[in-house]
KEBA-935995 format. One record per residue (C-alpha): residue number from 1; chain; x, y, z. Coordinates in nm, 3 decimals. Layout:
<torzas>
> NUM | A | X | Y | Z .
...
</torzas>
This chain:
<torzas>
> 1 | A | 0.026 | -0.032 | -0.012 .
> 2 | A | 0.275 | 0.230 | 0.055 .
> 3 | A | 0.408 | 0.224 | -0.262 .
> 4 | A | 0.045 | 0.255 | -0.398 .
> 5 | A | 0.041 | 0.573 | -0.214 .
> 6 | A | 0.396 | 0.706 | -0.321 .
> 7 | A | 0.286 | 0.621 | -0.681 .
> 8 | A | -0.056 | 0.818 | -0.664 .
> 9 | A | 0.147 | 1.090 | -0.484 .
> 10 | A | 0.416 | 1.114 | -0.750 .
> 11 | A | 0.097 | 1.105 | -1.030 .
> 12 | A | -0.018 | 1.445 | -0.870 .
> 13 | A | 0.296 | 1.612 | -0.793 .
> 14 | A | 0.434 | 1.548 | -1.155 .
> 15 | A | 0.127 | 1.536 | -1.365 .
> 16 | A | 0.321 | 1.574 | -1.685 .
> 17 | A | 0.606 | 1.315 | -1.635 .
> 18 | A | 0.327 | 1.084 | -1.512 .
> 19 | A | 0.119 | 1.118 | -1.814 .
> 20 | A | 0.406 | 1.089 | -2.055 .
> 21 | A | 0.517 | 0.768 | -1.904 .
> 22 | A | 0.171 | 0.625 | -1.890 .
> 23 | A | 0.114 | 0.712 | -2.243 .
> 24 | A | 0.474 | 0.585 | -2.366 .
> 25 | A | 0.440 | 0.255 | -2.210 .
> 26 | A | 0.054 | 0.221 | -2.347 .
> 27 | A | 0.183 | 0.268 | -2.706 .
> 28 | A | 0.459 | 0.043 | -2.651 .
> 29 | A | 0.258 | -0.219 | -2.514 .
> 30 | A | -0.059 | -0.187 | -2.768 .
> 31 | A | 0.187 | -0.242 | -3.032 .
> 32 | A | 0.341 | -0.531 | -2.907 .
> 33 | A | 0.025 | -0.697 | -2.776 .
> 34 | A | -0.130 | -0.621 | -3.091 .
> 35 | A | 0.127 | -0.845 | -3.266 .
> 36 | A | 0.117 | -1.144 | -2.967 .
> 37 | A | -0.294 | -1.116 | -2.994 .
> 38 | A | -0.265 | -1.217 | -3.370 .
> 39 | A | -0.043 | -1.522 | -3.313 .
> 40 | A | -0.241 | -1.585 | -3.033 .
> 41 | A | -0.549 | -1.641 | -3.257 .
> 42 | A | -0.345 | -1.859 | -3.493 .
> 43 | A | -0.198 | -2.103 | -3.211 .
> 44 | A | -0.494 | -2.098 | -2.922 .
> 45 | A | -0.714 | -2.384 | -2.896 .
> 46 | A | -1.004 | -2.163 | -2.990 .
> 47 | A | -1.364 | -2.300 | -3.066 .
> 48 | A | -1.410 | -2.493 | -3.320 .
> 49 | A | -1.007 | -2.561 | -3.335 .
> 50 | A | -1.040 | -2.648 | -2.959 .
> 51 | A | -0.758 | -2.925 | -3.020 .
> 52 | A | -0.498 | -2.723 | -3.193 .
> 53 | A | -0.195 | -2.815 | -2.958 .
> 54 | A | -0.294 | -3.207 | -3.051 .
> 55 | A | -0.309 | -3.165 | -3.411 .
> 56 | A | -0.098 | -3.272 | -3.692 .
> 57 | A | -0.124 | -3.231 | -4.060 .
> 58 | A | 0.040 | -3.430 | -4.354 .
> 59 | A | -0.042 | -3.236 | -4.651 .
> 60 | A | 0.172 | -3.442 | -4.877 .
> 61 | A | 0.470 | -3.752 | -4.895 .
> 62 | A | 0.794 | -3.644 | -4.985 .
> 63 | A | 0.943 | -3.881 | -5.252 .
> 64 | A | 1.287 | -4.020 | -5.137 .
> 65 | A | 1.553 | -3.875 | -5.364 .
> 66 | A | 1.338 | -3.665 | -5.552 .
> 67 | A | 1.272 | -3.401 | -5.289 .
> 68 | A | 0.943 | -3.368 | -5.463 .
> 69 | A | 0.598 | -3.364 | -5.225 .
> 70 | A | 0.336 | -3.606 | -5.419 .
> 71 | A | -0.037 | -3.617 | -5.267 .
> 72 | A | -0.205 | -3.870 | -5.023 .
> 73 | A | -0.481 | -4.045 | -5.217 .
> 74 | A | -0.802 | -4.153 | -5.052 .
> 75 | A | -0.698 | -4.473 | -5.090 .
> 76 | A | -0.410 | -4.427 | -4.875 .
> 77 | A | -0.565 | -4.252 | -4.643 .
> 78 | A | -0.833 | -4.554 | -4.609 .
> 79 | A | -0.583 | -4.849 | -4.603 .
> 80 | A | -0.302 | -4.705 | -4.422 .
> 81 | A | -0.376 | -4.365 | -4.156 .
> 82 | A | -0.723 | -4.437 | -4.117 .
> 83 | A | -0.648 | -4.755 | -3.919 .
> 84 | A | -0.367 | -4.609 | -3.724 .
> 85 | A | -0.452 | -4.690 | -3.361 .
> 86 | A | -0.250 | -4.415 | -3.161 .
> 87 | A | -0.470 | -4.116 | -3.300 .
> 88 | A | -0.799 | -3.990 | -3.095 .
> 89 | A | -0.911 | -3.860 | -3.459 .
> 90 | A | -0.822 | -3.892 | -3.805 .
> 91 | A | -0.966 | -3.692 | -4.113 .
> 92 | A | -0.929 | -3.638 | -4.453 .
> 93 | A | -0.994 | -3.289 | -4.638 .
> 94 | A | -0.945 | -3.210 | -4.979 .
> 95 | A | -0.726 | -2.941 | -5.026 .
> 96 | A | -0.793 | -2.942 | -5.442 .
> 97 | A | -1.154 | -2.848 | -5.400 .
> 98 | A | -1.153 | -2.640 | -5.099 .
> 99 | A | -0.935 | -2.395 | -5.330 .
> 100 | A | -1.182 | -2.425 | -5.621 .
> 101 | A | -1.484 | -2.160 | -5.648 .
> 102 | A | -1.834 | -2.319 | -5.558 .
> 103 | A | -2.132 | -2.171 | -5.635 .
> 104 | A | -2.487 | -2.175 | -5.441 .
> 105 | A | -2.810 | -2.140 | -5.621 .
> 106 | A | -3.012 | -1.880 | -5.397 .
> 107 | A | -3.378 | -1.914 | -5.299 .
> 108 | A | -3.477 | -1.668 | -5.641 .
> 109 | A | -3.335 | -1.974 | -5.838 .
> 110 | A | -3.217 | -1.715 | -6.080 .
> 111 | A | -2.878 | -1.574 | -5.878 .
> 112 | A | -2.566 | -1.742 | -5.759 .
> 113 | A | -2.401 | -1.692 | -5.458 .
> 114 | A | -2.033 | -1.804 | -5.460 .
> 115 | A | -1.912 | -1.991 | -5.146 .
> 116 | A | -1.622 | -2.182 | -4.945 .
> 117 | A | -1.689 | -2.539 | -4.981 .
> 118 | A | -1.503 | -2.807 | -4.792 .
> 119 | A | -1.478 | -3.182 | -4.883 .
> 120 | A | -1.399 | -3.383 | -4.608 .
> 121 | A | -1.514 | -3.713 | -4.376 .
> 122 | A | -1.737 | -3.741 | -4.066 .
> 123 | A | -1.421 | -3.766 | -3.856 .
> 124 | A | -1.385 | -3.390 | -3.962 .
> 125 | A | -1.637 | -3.320 | -3.672 .
> 126 | A | -1.480 | -3.510 | -3.406 .
> 127 | A | -1.170 | -3.318 | -3.469 .
> 128 | A | -1.352 | -2.965 | -3.455 .
> 129 | A | -1.604 | -2.888 | -3.233 .
> 130 | A | -1.862 | -2.696 | -3.396 .
> 131 | A | -2.171 | -2.588 | -3.233 .
> 132 | A | -2.488 | -2.735 | -3.408 .
> 133 | A | -2.824 | -2.509 | -3.434 .
> 134 | A | -2.977 | -2.759 | -3.593 .
> 135 | A | -2.914 | -3.166 | -3.712 .
> 136 | A | -2.613 | -3.313 | -3.671 .
> 137 | A | -2.310 | -3.373 | -3.929 .
> 138 | A | -2.329 | -3.632 | -4.187 .
> 139 | A | -2.279 | -3.992 | -4.112 .
> 140 | A | -1.994 | -4.282 | -4.190 .
> 141 | A | -2.283 | -4.440 | -4.381 .
> 142 | A | -2.368 | -4.108 | -4.588 .
> 143 | A | -2.021 | -4.080 | -4.717 .
> 144 | A | -1.927 | -4.447 | -4.776 .
> 145 | A | -2.227 | -4.449 | -5.015 .
> 146 | A | -2.178 | -4.086 | -5.144 .
> 147 | A | -2.523 | -3.940 | -5.049 .
> 148 | A | -2.514 | -3.555 | -5.088 .
> 149 | A | -2.537 | -3.442 | -4.757 .
> 150 | A | -2.413 | -3.069 | -4.621 .
> 151 | A | -2.366 | -2.894 | -4.325 .
> 152 | A | -2.427 | -2.548 | -4.355 .
> 153 | A | -2.332 | -2.233 | -4.151 .
> 154 | A | -2.597 | -2.048 | -3.993 .
> 155 | A | -2.541 | -1.691 | -4.218 .
> 156 | A | -2.596 | -1.964 | -4.549 .
> 157 | A | -2.932 | -2.066 | -4.353 .
> 158 | A | -3.054 | -1.737 | -4.332 .
> 159 | A | -2.953 | -1.639 | -4.685 .
> 160 | A | -3.149 | -1.920 | -4.831 .
> 161 | A | -3.426 | -1.969 | -4.612 .
> 162 | A | -3.452 | -1.653 | -4.380 .
> 163 | A | -3.384 | -1.549 | -4.009 .
> 164 | A | -3.570 | -1.802 | -3.812 .
> 165 | A | -3.669 | -2.059 | -4.037 .
> 166 | A | -3.593 | -2.433 | -4.046 .
> 167 | A | -3.310 | -2.551 | -4.291 .
> 168 | A | -3.296 | -2.921 | -4.156 .
> 169 | A | -3.398 | -3.181 | -4.433 .
> 170 | A | -3.424 | -2.864 | -4.676 .
> 171 | A | -3.270 | -2.906 | -5.087 .
> 172 | A | -2.996 | -2.662 | -5.180 .
> 173 | A | -2.809 | -2.643 | -5.526 .
> 174 | A | -2.465 | -2.638 | -5.527 .
> 175 | A | -2.253 | -2.629 | -5.833 .
> 176 | A | -2.573 | -2.766 | -6.026 .
> 177 | A | -2.572 | -3.052 | -5.784 .
> 178 | A | -2.878 | -3.099 | -5.517 .
> 179 | A | -2.791 | -3.169 | -5.173 .
> 180 | A | -2.991 | -3.240 | -4.837 .
> 181 | A | -2.871 | -2.985 | -4.542 .
> 182 | A | -2.836 | -3.262 | -4.255 .
> 183 | A | -2.703 | -2.973 | -4.018 .
> 184 | A | -2.682 | -2.637 | -3.939 .
> 185 | A | -2.353 | -2.462 | -3.727 .
> 186 | A | -2.271 | -2.143 | -3.568 .
> 187 | A | -2.092 | -1.956 | -3.838 .
> 188 | A | -1.717 | -2.004 | -3.762 .
> 189 | A | -1.456 | -1.727 | -3.801 .
> 190 | A | -1.206 | -1.726 | -4.091 .
> 191 | A | -0.948 | -1.691 | -3.864 .
> 192 | A | -0.982 | -2.053 | -3.772 .
> 193 | A | -0.861 | -2.134 | -4.124 .
> 194 | A | -0.796 | -2.519 | -4.083 .
> 195 | A | -1.170 | -2.584 | -4.023 .
> 196 | A | -1.358 | -2.258 | -4.144 .
> 197 | A | -1.617 | -2.282 | -4.457 .
> 198 | A | -1.971 | -2.187 | -4.596 .
> 199 | A | -2.079 | -2.549 | -4.658 .
> 200 | A | -1.949 | -2.900 | -4.567 .
> 201 | A | -1.959 | -3.212 | -4.744 .
> 202 | A | -1.852 | -3.569 | -4.805 .
> 203 | A | -1.568 | -3.566 | -5.069 .
> 204 | A | -1.737 | -3.885 | -5.201 .
> 205 | A | -1.994 | -3.707 | -5.361 .
> 206 | A | -1.741 | -3.563 | -5.622 .
> 207 | A | -1.690 | -3.683 | -5.948 .
> 208 | A | -1.310 | -3.726 | -5.984 .
> 209 | A | -1.137 | -3.790 | -6.331 .
> 210 | A | -0.912 | -4.058 | -6.175 .
> 211 | A | -1.117 | -4.224 | -5.995 .
> 212 | A | -1.205 | -4.223 | -5.601 .
> 213 | A | -0.894 | -4.406 | -5.484 .
> 214 | A | -0.670 | -4.157 | -5.651 .
> 215 | A | -0.918 | -3.846 | -5.513 .
> 216 | A | -0.643 | -3.612 | -5.332 .
> 217 | A | -0.673 | -3.526 | -4.969 .
> 218 | A | -0.496 | -3.417 | -4.677 .
> 219 | A | -0.484 | -3.604 | -4.343 .
> 220 | A | -0.512 | -3.433 | -4.018 .
> 221 | A | -0.464 | -3.635 | -3.701 .
> 222 | A | -0.557 | -3.568 | -3.323 .
> 223 | A | -0.272 | -3.688 | -3.120 .
> 224 | A | -0.258 | -3.647 | -2.736 .
> 225 | A | 0.093 | -3.536 | -2.576 .
> 226 | A | 0.112 | -3.895 | -2.394 .
> 227 | A | 0.088 | -4.055 | -2.688 .
> 228 | A | 0.314 | -3.849 | -2.915 .
> 229 | A | 0.605 | -4.089 | -2.923 .
> 230 | A | 0.374 | -4.393 | -2.987 .
> 231 | A | 0.221 | -4.190 | -3.271 .
> 232 | A | 0.555 | -4.157 | -3.432 .
> 233 | A | 0.677 | -4.494 | -3.412 .
> 234 | A | 0.324 | -4.577 | -3.588 .
> 235 | A | 0.388 | -4.329 | -3.849 .
> 236 | A | 0.713 | -4.509 | -3.918 .
> 237 | A | 0.532 | -4.814 | -3.914 .
> 238 | A | 0.311 | -4.695 | -4.172 .
> 239 | A | 0.557 | -4.530 | -4.395 .
> 240 | A | 0.729 | -4.924 | -4.362 .
> 241 | A | 0.408 | -5.046 | -4.498 .
> 242 | A | 0.354 | -4.791 | -4.807 .
> 243 | A | 0.706 | -4.857 | -4.914 .
> 244 | A | 0.698 | -5.230 | -4.906 .
> 245 | A | 0.370 | -5.158 | -5.134 .
> 246 | A | 0.490 | -4.926 | -5.339 .
> 247 | A | 0.852 | -4.998 | -5.444 .
> 248 | A | 0.842 | -4.761 | -5.743 .
> 249 | A | 0.751 | -4.464 | -5.507 .
> 250 | A | 0.936 | -4.456 | -5.200 .
> 251 | A | 0.828 | -4.196 | -4.951 .
> 252 | A | 0.926 | -3.990 | -4.639 .
> 253 | A | 0.622 | -3.919 | -4.386 .
> 254 | A | 0.786 | -3.787 | -4.103 .
> 255 | A | 0.905 | -3.532 | -4.332 .
> 256 | A | 0.572 | -3.359 | -4.426 .
> 257 | A | 0.440 | -3.451 | -4.097 .
> 258 | A | 0.400 | -3.115 | -3.863 .
> 259 | A | 0.220 | -3.004 | -3.564 .
> 260 | A | -0.012 | -2.684 | -3.598 .
> 261 | A | 0.256 | -2.494 | -3.401 .
> 262 | A | 0.547 | -2.609 | -3.616 .
> 263 | A | 0.333 | -2.454 | -3.905 .
> 264 | A | 0.268 | -2.151 | -3.751 .
> 265 | A | 0.639 | -2.130 | -3.652 .
> 266 | A | 0.718 | -2.159 | -4.037 .
> 267 | A | 0.496 | -1.874 | -4.109 .
> 268 | A | 0.684 | -1.606 | -3.923 .
> 269 | A | 0.951 | -1.568 | -4.194 .
> 270 | A | 1.100 | -1.778 | -4.493 .
> 271 | A | 1.450 | -1.664 | -4.327 .
> 272 | A | 1.397 | -1.929 | -4.026 .
> 273 | A | 1.494 | -2.239 | -4.205 .
> 274 | A | 1.590 | -2.400 | -3.923 .
> 275 | A | 1.300 | -2.292 | -3.724 .
> 276 | A | 1.266 | -2.584 | -3.493 .
> 277 | A | 1.606 | -2.535 | -3.333 .
> 278 | A | 1.654 | -2.148 | -3.360 .
> 279 | A | 1.354 | -1.950 | -3.404 .
> 280 | A | 1.366 | -1.817 | -3.062 .
> 281 | A | 1.692 | -1.695 | -3.135 .
> 282 | A | 1.493 | -1.470 | -3.373 .
> 283 | A | 1.146 | -1.422 | -3.208 .
> 284 | A | 1.288 | -1.308 | -2.862 .
> 285 | A | 1.563 | -1.021 | -2.977 .
> 286 | A | 1.253 | -0.902 | -3.210 .
> 287 | A | 1.019 | -0.870 | -2.920 .
> 288 | A | 1.294 | -0.709 | -2.715 .
> 289 | A | 1.360 | -0.440 | -3.003 .
> 290 | A | 1.045 | -0.340 | -2.999 .
> 291 | A | 1.028 | -0.259 | -2.632 .
> 292 | A | 1.384 | -0.085 | -2.651 .
> 293 | A | 1.335 | 0.208 | -2.804 .
> 294 | A | 1.025 | 0.303 | -2.585 .
> 295 | A | 1.244 | 0.177 | -2.277 .
> 296 | A | 1.535 | 0.418 | -2.388 .
> 297 | A | 1.299 | 0.736 | -2.393 .
> 298 | A | 1.140 | 0.620 | -2.071 .
> 299 | A | 1.483 | 0.614 | -1.908 .
> 300 | A | 1.543 | 0.911 | -2.009 .
> 301 | A | 1.264 | 1.045 | -1.822 .
> 302 | A | 1.349 | 0.851 | -1.526 .
> 303 | A | 1.723 | 0.973 | -1.520 .
> 304 | A | 1.617 | 1.298 | -1.534 .
> 305 | A | 1.359 | 1.261 | -1.257 .
> 306 | A | 1.620 | 1.086 | -1.055 .
> 307 | A | 1.854 | 1.358 | -1.065 .
> 308 | A | 1.615 | 1.580 | -0.930 .
> 309 | A | 1.538 | 1.337 | -0.623 .
> 310 | A | 1.901 | 1.273 | -0.568 .
> 311 | A | 1.929 | 1.505 | -0.289 .
> 312 | A | 1.644 | 1.343 | -0.142 .
> 313 | A | 1.759 | 1.004 | -0.170 .
> 314 | A | 2.097 | 1.112 | -0.028 .
> 315 | A | 1.921 | 1.241 | 0.311 .
> 316 | A | 1.744 | 0.892 | 0.331 .
> 317 | A | 2.076 | 0.722 | 0.266 .
> 318 | A | 2.228 | 0.923 | 0.572 .
> 319 | A | 1.994 | 0.798 | 0.794 .
> 320 | A | 2.076 | 0.437 | 0.694 .
> 321 | A | 1.854 | 0.386 | 0.399 .
> 322 | A | 1.994 | 0.088 | 0.199 .
> 323 | A | 2.067 | 0.107 | -0.165 .
> 324 | A | 1.851 | -0.165 | -0.259 .
> 325 | A | 1.537 | -0.046 | -0.073 .
> 326 | A | 1.559 | 0.282 | -0.237 .
> 327 | A | 1.588 | 0.106 | -0.545 .
> 328 | A | 1.340 | -0.109 | -0.464 .
> 329 | A | 1.102 | 0.175 | -0.405 .
> 330 | A | 1.214 | 0.345 | -0.741 .
> 331 | A | 1.121 | 0.019 | -0.931 .
> 332 | A | 0.776 | -0.045 | -0.762 .
> 333 | A | 0.657 | 0.340 | -0.825 .
> 334 | A | 0.770 | 0.285 | -1.173 .
> 335 | A | 0.601 | -0.033 | -1.181 .
> 336 | A | 0.246 | 0.097 | -1.123 .
> 337 | A | 0.275 | 0.340 | -1.346 .
> 338 | A | 0.386 | 0.068 | -1.610 .
> 339 | A | 0.122 | -0.139 | -1.509 .
> 340 | A | -0.159 | 0.155 | -1.544 .
> 341 | A | -0.011 | 0.213 | -1.881 .
> 342 | A | 0.017 | -0.145 | -1.974 .
> 343 | A | -0.363 | -0.179 | -1.906 .
> 344 | A | -0.439 | 0.093 | -2.131 .
> 345 | A | -0.219 | -0.020 | -2.381 .
> 346 | A | -0.394 | -0.354 | -2.373 .
> 347 | A | -0.741 | -0.207 | -2.396 .
> 348 | A | -0.571 | 0.006 | -2.725 .
> 349 | A | -0.465 | -0.317 | -2.862 .
> 350 | A | -0.808 | -0.505 | -2.816 .
> 351 | A | -0.974 | -0.196 | -2.962 .
> 352 | A | -0.756 | -0.172 | -3.256 .
> 353 | A | -0.802 | -0.548 | -3.286 .
> 354 | A | -1.207 | -0.565 | -3.328 .
> 355 | A | -1.214 | -0.216 | -3.498 .
> 356 | A | -0.993 | -0.289 | -3.778 .
> 357 | A | -0.966 | -0.661 | -3.785 .
> 358 | A | -1.019 | -0.666 | -4.174 .
> 359 | A | -0.675 | -0.584 | -4.209 .
> 360 | A | -0.486 | -0.598 | -3.889 .
> 361 | A | -0.443 | -0.990 | -3.919 .
> 362 | A | -0.356 | -0.926 | -4.296 .
> 363 | A | -0.081 | -0.633 | -4.215 .
> 364 | A | 0.072 | -0.836 | -3.916 .
> 365 | A | 0.030 | -1.194 | -4.074 .
> 366 | A | 0.031 | -1.233 | -4.459 .
> 367 | A | -0.057 | -1.578 | -4.456 .
> 368 | A | -0.385 | -1.560 | -4.292 .
> 369 | A | -0.676 | -1.608 | -4.615 .
> 370 | A | -0.940 | -1.411 | -4.524 .
> 371 | A | -1.135 | -1.456 | -4.817 .
> 372 | A | -1.207 | -1.074 | -4.864 .
> 373 | A | -1.462 | -1.115 | -4.544 .
> 374 | A | -1.442 | -0.956 | -4.218 .
> 375 | A | -1.334 | -1.187 | -3.954 .
> 376 | A | -1.592 | -1.288 | -3.659 .
> 377 | A | -1.410 | -1.199 | -3.315 .
> 378 | A | -1.521 | -1.373 | -3.033 .
> 379 | A | -1.428 | -1.346 | -2.655 .
> 380 | A | -1.193 | -1.629 | -2.632 .
> 381 | A | -0.999 | -1.478 | -2.915 .
> 382 | A | -0.884 | -1.192 | -2.734 .
> 383 | A | -0.827 | -1.279 | -2.375 .
> 384 | A | -0.673 | -1.603 | -2.253 .
> 385 | A | -0.436 | -1.686 | -1.976 .
> 386 | A | -0.134 | -1.705 | -2.201 .
> 387 | A | -0.214 | -1.319 | -2.330 .
> 388 | A | -0.227 | -1.227 | -1.947 .
> 389 | A | 0.077 | -1.364 | -1.901 .
> 390 | A | 0.247 | -1.212 | -2.198 .
> 391 | A | 0.095 | -0.863 | -2.101 .
> 392 | A | 0.252 | -0.899 | -1.768 .
> 393 | A | 0.588 | -0.981 | -1.866 .
> 394 | A | 0.619 | -0.730 | -2.104 .
> 395 | A | 0.520 | -0.503 | -1.832 .
> 396 | A | 0.776 | -0.610 | -1.625 .
> 397 | A | 1.067 | -0.613 | -1.906 .
> 398 | A | 0.962 | -0.292 | -1.987 .
> 399 | A | 0.991 | -0.127 | -1.638 .
> 400 | A | 1.316 | -0.298 | -1.559 .
> 401 | A | 1.473 | -0.177 | -1.921 .
> 402 | A | 1.345 | 0.216 | -1.837 .
> 403 | A | 1.361 | 0.234 | -1.428 .
> 404 | A | 1.597 | -0.007 | -1.308 .
> 405 | A | 1.906 | 0.111 | -1.495 .
> 406 | A | 1.879 | 0.453 | -1.451 .
> 407 | A | 1.771 | 0.411 | -1.078 .
> 408 | A | 2.064 | 0.240 | -1.016 .
> 409 | A | 2.321 | 0.432 | -1.174 .
> 410 | A | 2.201 | 0.719 | -0.950 .
> 411 | A | 2.202 | 0.564 | -0.637 .
> 412 | A | 2.570 | 0.458 | -0.696 .
> 413 | A | 2.652 | 0.816 | -0.634 .
> 414 | A | 2.807 | 0.902 | -0.324 .
> 415 | A | 2.584 | 1.101 | -0.067 .
> 416 | A | 2.802 | 1.410 | -0.050 .
> 417 | A | 2.802 | 1.440 | -0.455 .
> 418 | A | 2.412 | 1.362 | -0.445 .
> 419 | A | 2.320 | 1.614 | -0.138 .
> 420 | A | 2.521 | 1.926 | -0.328 .
> 421 | A | 2.292 | 1.884 | -0.664 .
> 422 | A | 2.078 | 2.158 | -0.661 .
> 423 | A | 1.674 | 2.057 | -0.659 .
</torzas>
């Protein structure tokens, strides 16, 4: 409480100093936290992608000796990956079709609406936890028999049938084919890129010129942390079975299998060639550099104030006050101001993230594909334990850089020299 009273007294006595200190801290924190929030949205377990920390992606098969990544086919998914025992969930997603334009016939029967369509299997809805408003996902029987069942978003349901109207069991026309709506989900944010779409349906409903067995897919695995080693061992066994079956097409599966975190880290910068070993040597100094400039400005202010306070500090030292006690007092006073600036800075970051969300995520992370849409922002995207800890850590680092160093240098001066300094 004593430090809080001293900080409040300081704010009343030196309003300009306090205002500039808090404003400088707020802007520094806002900028750093804006970047932290963007990457928090990319890596945190956010609905529907609540299993990001346990998700692995296999987007292709590296062919040995040729350094070429080939496609995973439906036949390999069904015969090899879908039968794996260590993953809690395995699903296949068509990367080819989700990048193509799909068109849905509107209720007037005349106009078309471009939609993002994702082709997958029933396991997709076990990996990603969608909130179903009506119905359920398509079943394994629907998938095996190629029935044209679709799950649509709440926005698409309102566009086709009107707000509050029932969509379950209704027919929709997509790419001139009729589908039956089996479920309606709460519209996901495009920021959850791996699962977001307007429409989801079985990829067995699509006609592929090379046949279903050759249909290209990506494989997603859900693997709890305690099964990681067993999973990697089973992947090697699957690789051995594949190479024994296709002797003319030897592949390295482990080279293209990536966790969700590794995919995000690789997207930080193309210069991180050895990201898995050295990325922290790039990221941590980058964050410190973002804090260094404002810390230098604030440290100049603290040093100037310390010069004015040296006679007062000298009196305290003359009466037996220890140097570390006085240093701790200065640090705590400035920490309170820093935390106040940090709170304001965090609020500024949240405001910017929400108000300009249609371009902030692109500016700070170009690999986000927003498909020209304003992303939906949920509360769990803006705040989480990790965000709070990052903000607190940034505040503490900034305070130490700005206050502790100049205070320590000032307090090292002899008492007599300090007493001779004019107030």
